[in-house]
C-alpha positions as CSV (number, residue, x, y, z in Angstrom):
1,M,116.8,172.6,72.3
2,W,115.3,172.8,75.8
3,H,112.0,172.0,74.4
4,D,113.3,168.6,73.0
5,Y,115.0,167.9,76.3
6,F,111.8,168.4,78.4
7,K,109.8,166.3,75.9
8,Q,112.3,163.4,76.2
9,L,112.2,163.8,80.0
10,E,108.4,163.7,80.0
11,A,108.4,160.6,77.8
12,Y,110.9,158.9,80.1
13,L,108.8,159.8,83.2
14,K,105.7,158.4,81.6
15,W,107.5,155.2,80.7
16,Q,108.8,154.9,84.3
17,Q,105.3,155.5,85.7
18,Q,103.8,152.8,83.5
19,K,106.6,150.4,84.5
20,M,105.9,151.1,88.2
21,Q,102.2,150.5,87.7
22,S,102.8,147.2,86.0
23,L,105.2,146.1,88.8
24,E,102.7,147.2,91.4
25,Q,100.0,145.1,89.6
26,A,102.3,142.1,89.5
27,I,103.0,142.4,93.2
28,H,99.3,142.8,94.0
29,D,98.6,139.6,91.9
30,L,101.3,137.7,93.8
31,Q,99.9,138.8,97.1
32,Q,96.5,137.5,96.2
33,Q,97.9,134.2,95.1
34,Y,99.8,133.9,98.4
35,E,96.7,134.7,100.4
36,Q,94.7,132.0,98.4
37,L,97.5,129.4,99.1
38,K,97.5,130.3,102.8
39,K,93.7,129.6,102.9
40,K,94.0,126.1,101.3
41,P,94.0,123.3,103.8
42,R,97.5,121.8,104.3
43,T,98.3,118.2,104.7
44,T,100.4,117.5,107.7
45,I,102.1,114.2,108.1
46,E,102.7,113.4,111.8
47,K,105.6,111.4,113.0
48,I,105.2,107.7,112.1
49,E,106.6,105.2,114.4
50,Y,107.1,101.5,113.5
51,H,107.3,98.9,116.3
52,F,109.0,96.0,114.7
53,D,109.3,94.2,118.0
54,Q,105.5,93.5,117.8
55,L,105.9,91.8,114.4
56,K,106.7,88.1,114.8
57,V,107.6,86.0,111.8
58,E,108.7,82.5,112.6
59,T,109.1,81.0,109.1
60,L,108.8,82.1,105.5
61,E,108.1,79.2,103.2
62,G,106.8,78.7,99.7
63,T,106.9,76.5,96.6
64,L,106.8,77.1,93.0
65,N,103.5,75.8,91.8
66,I,104.1,74.1,88.5
67,G,100.8,72.4,88.0
68,L,100.0,70.1,90.9
69,N,97.4,72.5,92.3
70,P,94.1,70.7,92.4
71,A,92.2,74.0,91.9
72,T,93.9,74.6,88.5
73,F,94.2,71.1,87.2
74,G,93.0,70.8,83.7
75,E,93.6,74.4,82.8
76,D,96.2,75.2,80.2
77,T,97.2,78.6,81.7
78,I,100.2,79.2,83.8
79,E,100.4,82.9,83.4
80,N,97.7,83.8,85.9
81,F,99.5,83.6,89.3
82,A,97.2,86.1,91.0
83,V,95.3,84.9,94.1
84,P,91.7,86.1,94.1
85,K,91.1,88.4,97.1
86,T,87.8,86.6,98.0
87,Q,89.5,83.2,98.4
88,T,91.3,82.7,101.7
89,I,93.0,79.3,102.3
90,I,93.5,78.3,105.9
91,P,96.0,75.4,106.2
92,Q,94.7,72.4,107.9
93,P,96.8,70.4,110.3
94,T,98.4,67.5,108.6
95,P,96.9,64.2,109.8
96,Q,99.0,61.3,110.9
97,P,100.0,59.2,107.8
98,T,98.1,56.0,107.4
99,P,99.7,52.9,106.0
100,L,97.9,53.6,102.7
101,F,99.4,57.1,102.6
102,R,102.9,55.8,103.3
103,N,102.7,53.2,100.6
104,I,101.5,55.7,98.0
105,Q,104.1,58.2,99.2
106,T,106.9,55.7,98.9
107,A,105.8,54.5,95.4
108,V,105.4,58.0,94.0
109,H,108.7,59.3,95.4
110,S,110.6,56.4,94.0
111,Y,108.8,56.9,90.7
112,L,109.8,60.5,90.6
113,K,113.4,59.7,91.6
114,E,113.7,56.9,89.0
115,E,111.6,58.3,86.1
116,G,111.6,62.1,86.7
117,E,114.7,62.9,84.6
118,H,113.4,60.7,81.7
119,I,110.0,62.4,81.8
120,I,111.6,65.8,81.6
121,A,113.9,64.7,78.8
122,R,111.0,63.3,76.8
123,I,108.9,66.4,77.2
124,E,111.9,68.6,76.4
125,Q,112.2,66.7,73.1
126,T,108.5,67.1,72.4
127,Y,108.6,70.9,72.9
128,E,112.1,71.3,71.5
129,R,113.5,72.7,74.7
130,S,116.7,72.2,76.6
131,L,116.9,72.8,80.4
132,D,120.0,73.1,82.5
133,P,120.6,70.0,84.8
134,T,120.2,72.2,87.9
135,Y,116.9,73.5,86.6
136,R,115.7,69.9,86.1
137,Q,116.6,69.1,89.7
138,F,114.8,72.2,90.9
139,I,111.6,71.1,89.1
140,L,111.8,67.6,90.5
141,Q,112.5,68.9,94.0
142,D,109.6,71.2,93.8
143,I,107.2,68.4,92.7
144,A,108.6,66.2,95.5
145,R,107.6,68.9,98.0
146,Q,104.1,68.9,96.7
147,I,103.5,65.2,96.6
148,D,102.2,64.8,100.2
149,D,99.6,67.5,99.8
150,R,98.5,65.9,96.6
151,I,98.2,62.5,98.2
152,H,96.0,64.0,100.9
153,F,93.9,65.6,98.3
154,Y,93.2,62.3,96.5
155,L,92.7,60.4,99.8
156,R,90.1,63.0,100.9
157,Q,88.4,62.8,97.5
158,Y,88.2,59.0,97.3
159,G,87.8,58.3,101.0
160,E,90.9,57.5,103.1
161,S,90.7,54.4,105.2
162,E,93.0,52.9,107.7
163,T,93.0,49.5,106.0
164,E,95.1,49.0,102.9
165,N,93.1,49.1,99.7
166,E,95.2,47.8,96.9
167,Q,92.9,49.1,94.1
168,L,92.6,52.6,95.7
169,Q,96.3,52.7,96.2
170,Q,97.0,51.8,92.5
171,N,94.5,54.3,91.3
172,I,95.9,57.2,93.3
173,I,99.5,56.3,92.3
174,A,98.3,56.4,88.6
175,Y,96.6,59.8,89.2
176,L,99.8,61.2,90.8
177,K,102.0,59.9,88.0
178,R,99.6,61.5,85.5
179,D,99.7,64.8,87.5
180,I,103.5,64.8,87.6
181,E,103.8,64.4,83.8
182,H,101.0,66.9,83.2
183,S,102.7,69.5,85.5
184,I,106.1,69.1,83.8
185,E,104.5,69.4,80.4
186,T,102.5,72.5,81.4
187,F,105.5,74.1,82.9
188,L,107.8,73.5,79.9
189,K,105.1,74.5,77.4
190,H,104.7,77.9,79.1
191,L,108.4,78.4,79.9
192,P,109.8,81.5,78.1
193,R,112.5,80.6,75.6
194,E,115.1,82.7,77.6
195,E,114.8,80.3,80.5
196,T,116.1,77.4,78.4
197,N,119.6,76.6,77.1
198,E,118.8,77.7,73.6
């Protein structure tokens, strides 16, 4: 009887000794990992201060480009809105309007005002789309904001002069009317179906 008791006690002590050795090994492994982590370089983020009083923003302006951009005229894509990083556009001061500029401006704005809704309606029928009236007004207002820049583009391209040149005036007006129709058509053609009243 005593013999069995001592045998069980010996087995229990052996098990305890093995358990202690495995725990000591685990502690040793953890200490090594801790030492390795301490040796690794740490990233320290210093205090970051922002001085917004040095930032000066006077105006934020922009327009929705729906096709009157001379750089993309003739392309059928409207999805690529990314500006190439290599191309920097510095706005030039707007020159004083000449009589030729004012005549073209008046003619094109009145054309847009009188015919704009009809053009949109006709193109809506062509592409089987239906826009909300406020959306139509938004498109027309956006085009109206771009007309002056487009007139300057054509006048630079064909040689602006102080004197009134009836043929040049009629040609530029025709180009601008074509651009207006083309921009509306391109816009509606690429407009997702969710944007329309369908």
